[in-house]
C-alpha positions in Angstrom: 40.1 -5.0 -21.7 38.2 -3.1 -18.9 38.7 0.2 -20.7 36.4 -1.4 -23.4 33.8 -2.6 -20.8 34.0 1.1 -19.2 33.4 2.6 -22.9 30.2 0.3 -23.2 29.1 1.0 -19.9 29.7 4.8 -21.0 27.8 4.0 -23.7 24.5 2.2 -22.2 24.5 5.2 -19.9 24.2 7.2 -23.2 21.7 5.1 -24.4 19.8 5.1 -21.4 19.2 9.0 -21.7 17.9 8.2 -25.3 15.6 6.4 -24.4 14.4 8.1 -21.3 14.0 11.2 -23.7 11.7 9.3 -25.9 9.4 8.6 -23.2 8.5 12.4 -23.1 4.6 13.0 -24.0 4.2 9.1 -24.5 1.6 6.7 -23.0 0.5 3.3 -22.9 2.5 0.5 -24.3 4.8 2.8 -26.6 5.8 4.7 -23.4 6.4 1.4 -21.2 8.6 0.1 -24.4 11.0 2.9 -24.1 10.9 3.1 -20.3 12.0 -0.9 -20.7 14.5 -0.1 -22.6 16.2 2.9 -20.3 15.7 0.5 -17.6 17.7 -2.7 -19.0 20.3 0.0 -20.3 20.7 1.5 -16.8 21.2 -1.9 -15.2 24.0 -3.0 -17.9 25.2 0.4 -17.6 25.9 -0.4 -13.7 26.8 -3.7 -14.5 29.4 -2.9 -16.8 30.8 0.1 -14.4 31.2 -2.6 -11.8 33.3 -5.1 -14.2 35.7 -2.1 -14.9 35.9 -0.8 -11.6 38.1 -4.5 -10.8 40.9 -3.1 -12.4 40.6 0.4 -13.1 40.5 2.6 -10.1 36.9 3.9 -9.0 38.1 7.7 -8.9 39.3 7.2 -12.8 36.8 5.4 -13.8 33.6 6.9 -12.3 34.7 10.1 -13.8 35.1 9.0 -17.3 31.8 7.0 -16.8 29.9 9.9 -15.9 31.9 12.0 -18.2 31.4 10.1 -21.3 27.7 9.7 -20.2 27.2 13.4 -19.8 28.7 14.5 -23.0 26.6 11.7 -25.1 23.5 12.7 -23.4 24.3 16.6 -24.1 24.8 15.5 -28.2 21.6 13.6 -28.3 20.0 16.4 -26.8 21.7 18.1 -29.8 21.3 16.0 -32.5 17.7 14.0 -31.7 16.0 16.2 -29.6 16.7 19.6 -31.2 18.0 21.1 -28.0 19.4 24.7 -28.3 23.4 24.7 -29.3 24.8 27.9 -27.9 28.7 29.0 -27.7 28.8 28.3 -23.9 27.4 24.9 -24.3 29.8 23.7 -26.8 32.5 25.3 -24.6 31.4 23.6 -21.6 31.5 20.4 -23.2 34.7 20.4 -25.1 35.9 21.4 -21.6 34.2 17.7 -20.5 35.4 15.9 -22.9 39.1 17.1 -22.5 38.7 16.4 -18.8 37.9 12.4 -19.7 40.9 12.5 -22.0 43.1 14.0 -19.7 41.9 11.2 -17.0 42.7 8.5 -19.5 45.8 9.6 -20.5 46.8 10.4 -16.7 45.6 7.1 -15.3 47.9 4.5 -14.0 46.7 1.6 -15.9 
């Protein structure tokens, strides 16, 4: 169950970066709506990570949490914010995802 919680924490991290990215160039109420979403998702991410680490070792949970969050942020940037797609960017994204999968496969639980 805590692996599902860890995955949810990672998705909140991705949502945090999405909301933060949407604030670019905004002002007024719309800015604060996206910023509010960003803050809520950031807090939810940390709370879920804290819950997940009750049974998953921190040395495994934290890199998986940051890895999924980072990979998700790259994908959000590419698909929603039209950031550049280059060979090296995809190469390192694949390396990151492979590392996260490897940590999960080698974890004690």
